[in-house]
N, C-alpha and C positions, 0 to 999 in steps of 0.2 A: 687435438684442439688446444689452443692456448688462450688465456685471457690476460691482457695487459691492462691493469687498472689505472685510472686517471691519476690516482695518487702516486703512481710510479713515474709519471712524466717528469722529465728533467728539461726545463726550458732553457734554451741557449739564446742569448740576446746579442745583437750586433747591429749598430747603426739604425735603431728603430725597428728592427725585425726581431721577433720573439718566436722561436720555433721549437717544438718538441717532437721527437720521433715517437709515433704511437704504434707503428708496426714496422719493425726493422729486424735484420738478422739477430741483433742482440736480444730482442724481445721474443724471438721465435718465428718470425715471418721468413718464409723460404723463397718466395717468388716475387712478392710485391712489397714495396716500402710505402708507408704512408706517414705524412707529417701533419700536424695541426699547428697553424701559425697565426700570429697577430702582427699587424704592422701599425706603427704609430702614424697619425696624420702627417702628411708631408714627408714621409720617408720613402725609400726605394730599396729594392734589392740591387746588388751589383749586377752589371751586365754579365751574362754567363750563358753557357749552352750545356746540353746533356747529350750523351751518345745514344740515349733511348728517348722514347716519347715520355712526356710528363703531362699529367692532367691536374688542373687546379680548379676547385669549386669554391667560389666566393660565398661566404655565409653572411657577411656583414660588410658595410662600407662601400665606397666607390673610389674609382681611380682609373688608371689606364695601364695598358701593357704595350710595350713595343716588341715586335717580333720581326727580325730582319729589318726591313724598311717600312713596316706597317705599324700604325698606332691603333689600338683597339680599346675602347672604354669598357669598364666593367661596373656592375652593380650587384647587389645580393641575388643569389640564385644563378648567376652566369657561370658557365664552365669554360675554361680556356684549355684548349688542347694544343700543346706545344710540340711541334715535330722535332725529331732528333737532329742535332747539328745546327740548329738555328739559334743565333744569339738573341736573347730576350731579356727584358727587364720589366719589373712591375713597380708602378708608382702609386702609392696610396694618397689620395687627396683627402680622405677622411680616415679615421681609424678603421682598419679593415681586419677581417678574420677569414681564414680559408683552411681547407684541407687540400693536400697535394699528394699524388701517388705516381709512382713510376716503377718499372721493373727493378727488382733488387740488384744492387751492385753496380748500377750505371755510373759512368764517369761524368763528373761535372767540371767544366773548364771555364776559365776567364778568356776573354777575347784573344789574349796573347798566347794561349795554349797552356797556361799554367793550370795544373789539376788542383781542384779545391777539395780538401778533406772536410766533409760536413760533420760537425760535432754531434748533431742530433741523430746521426746514424748509430751511435753507441748506445 
């Protein structure tokens, strides 16, 4: 068993997205990665896809997510289950907070196929 203390979180910020890896291989997680994030109002993630399923639980805020050609609104308490290989993007209309989880080591890509190295995995 491992305990990763909140004080150990290193927050990485990019274009209004502030994310900390709270369970990653670097912190001792072997099979699942989990992140805690906050999005500024009127910010968005870049469009991207994963080669594994990703689950996002919204704790605070409201906005919408696009998944392939669908648009889905979210509010606190909603869980978004993103299938592998589907390009998606999250838009925060208000300041939003979430936790996200996916199998450890999954690949994240931009729509052009470029693999993204997620700094919060470290």
